[in-house]
C-alpha positions as CSV (number, residue, x, y, z in Angstrom):
1,M,166.6,-43.9,-34.9
2,A,165.7,-42.2,-31.8
3,K,166.8,-42.0,-28.1
4,Q,165.9,-45.7,-27.2
5,S,164.9,-48.6,-29.2
6,G,160.9,-49.4,-29.1
7,A,158.7,-49.4,-31.2
8,A,156.6,-46.0,-32.6
9,S,154.0,-44.6,-35.1
10,I,155.7,-42.9,-38.4
11,F,153.5,-40.6,-40.3
12,T,153.8,-40.2,-44.0
13,E,152.9,-37.4,-46.1
14,R,150.3,-38.8,-48.7
15,G,151.6,-37.2,-52.1
16,N,155.6,-36.9,-50.6
17,H,156.8,-40.0,-49.5
18,G,160.3,-38.5,-48.6
19,N,157.9,-36.5,-45.9
20,T,158.0,-39.3,-43.7
21,S,158.8,-38.6,-40.0
22,L,157.7,-39.8,-36.5
23,L,157.1,-36.0,-35.4
24,D,153.6,-35.5,-35.7
25,S,153.7,-31.7,-36.6
26,A,155.8,-32.8,-39.8
27,S,152.6,-33.4,-42.0
28,A,149.4,-32.3,-41.8
29,K,146.9,-35.1,-39.9
30,E,144.4,-35.1,-43.1
31,N,147.3,-35.8,-45.7
32,R,149.1,-38.4,-44.2
33,F,149.0,-42.3,-42.9
34,E,150.5,-43.9,-40.2
35,T,152.4,-47.1,-39.5
36,K,153.9,-48.6,-36.8
37,I,157.6,-49.5,-36.3
38,R,160.6,-50.6,-35.1
39,L,163.0,-48.1,-33.8
40,E,166.7,-48.4,-32.9
41,S,168.6,-46.5,-30.3
42,A,171.0,-43.4,-32.4
43,R,173.5,-43.8,-30.1
44,A,173.9,-47.7,-30.7
45,F,173.6,-47.1,-34.1
46,F,176.1,-44.9,-34.0
47,V,178.7,-46.2,-32.2
48,D,178.4,-49.9,-34.4
49,K,178.2,-48.3,-37.7
50,L,180.3,-45.2,-37.5
51,L,183.2,-45.8,-34.9
52,N,186.0,-46.9,-36.5
53,F,186.5,-44.5,-38.9
54,D,189.1,-41.8,-39.5
55,H,186.8,-39.3,-41.6
56,L,183.1,-39.1,-42.3
57,V,180.9,-36.8,-44.1
58,L,177.7,-36.4,-42.6
59,K,173.9,-36.1,-44.7
60,S,171.4,-35.4,-42.0
61,D,167.5,-35.1,-42.9
62,L,165.6,-36.8,-40.5
63,Q,162.4,-35.0,-41.3
64,G,162.4,-32.5,-37.8
65,M,164.5,-35.3,-35.7
66,D,167.7,-34.0,-36.6
67,A,168.7,-32.5,-32.9
68,S,167.4,-35.5,-31.0
69,V,168.9,-38.3,-33.1
70,L,172.5,-35.9,-33.7
71,A,172.4,-35.5,-29.7
72,E,173.0,-39.1,-29.3
73,M,176.4,-39.1,-31.3
74,P,178.9,-39.6,-29.2
75,Y,181.6,-36.6,-29.1
76,E,184.3,-38.9,-30.1
77,I,182.6,-39.7,-33.7
78,W,181.2,-35.6,-34.0
79,S,185.0,-34.8,-33.6
80,K,185.4,-37.2,-37.2
81,I,183.3,-35.4,-39.3
82,D,184.4,-33.0,-41.8
83,R,181.9,-31.9,-43.6
84,A,178.1,-32.1,-43.1
85,V,174.7,-30.6,-44.1
86,V,171.6,-30.7,-41.9
87,E,168.8,-30.1,-43.0
88,I,167.1,-28.2,-39.5
89,W,163.6,-27.9,-39.3
90,A,161.8,-25.4,-36.8
91,L,159.2,-27.8,-35.5
92,P,157.7,-27.0,-32.0
93,E,158.7,-30.9,-31.0
94,V,162.3,-29.4,-31.5
95,H,164.0,-29.8,-27.6
96,R,166.1,-26.7,-26.1
97,Q,168.8,-28.9,-24.7
98,D,169.3,-31.3,-27.8
99,V,169.7,-27.8,-30.3
100,E,172.2,-27.0,-27.3
101,K,174.4,-29.7,-26.7
102,V,174.6,-30.3,-31.0
103,V,175.5,-26.9,-31.2
104,E,177.2,-25.7,-28.3
105,E,179.0,-29.4,-27.5
106,H,179.0,-31.2,-31.1
107,L,180.0,-28.7,-33.2
108,R,182.3,-26.8,-31.1
109,F,185.6,-27.5,-33.6
110,H,183.1,-26.8,-36.8
111,Q,181.8,-23.6,-38.4
112,F,179.0,-23.9,-40.1
113,G,176.1,-21.4,-42.4
114,W,172.7,-21.6,-44.4
115,T,174.5,-22.0,-47.4
116,P,178.3,-23.5,-48.6
117,K,179.7,-19.5,-48.9
118,S,178.4,-18.4,-45.7
119,I,180.3,-21.1,-43.9
120,G,181.6,-19.5,-40.9
121,K,179.3,-16.3,-40.9
122,L,176.2,-17.9,-38.9
123,S,176.5,-18.1,-34.6
124,R,175.7,-20.4,-32.5
125,I,173.1,-18.1,-31.3
126,E,171.8,-17.5,-34.6
127,L,171.5,-21.0,-34.9
128,I,169.6,-22.1,-32.1
129,S,167.6,-19.5,-32.5
130,F,165.8,-20.3,-35.5
131,W,166.3,-23.9,-34.6
132,L,164.1,-23.4,-31.9
133,M,161.6,-20.9,-33.2
134,K,158.7,-23.5,-34.1
135,S,157.7,-21.9,-37.2
136,R,157.8,-25.1,-38.8
137,D,160.4,-23.3,-41.3
138,T,163.1,-25.6,-42.6
139,K,166.9,-24.2,-43.7
140,D,169.4,-27.1,-44.7
141,L,172.9,-25.9,-42.9
142,Y,176.5,-26.6,-44.1
143,I,178.8,-27.8,-41.5
144,K,182.8,-27.6,-41.7
145,K,185.6,-28.3,-39.5
146,L,187.8,-25.7,-38.6
C-alpha cells in the first residue's frame, strides 16, 4: 500500500525476505534484490476493507512505510482501533507531516508506549522525536484506546 496506486520497485534483503520494503534505506544495496510491483492506494484499501467494522486491532509492520501508510487511514477508521502494535523505523525517508498526522490527529484518543506495560508513559514529543531521528533504529509502539 502507498499514498497512491501505481507501479514501484520493492527491495528485498537476500538473507531475510521478511525485510522487504519500498524504502531504499531499509536494507543494504549490496545485499538485496529489486522487484517491480503494483501498489494499491492505502486510503482506498482502508475504506474498502475496514470501514464496516466496529472495533479493530491493528498490527503494522511495513518496513519503514508505517507513517506514510497510516497517515492515509481515515479518522473514522482510526477511531475504531482499540489496540495496536506499530513497528516504528526511524529512517531518512520518513516524512514529518506523516508522523505528525498519525501522532497528533489519529492517536489523540489513544495512549502508547514502547512496551505493553509502559502504555501511557510515552509522550507525543518523545514518539515524534524517535520516529524522525533518522537513526535507522526500530522499536515496537504499543497503542491502547483511552
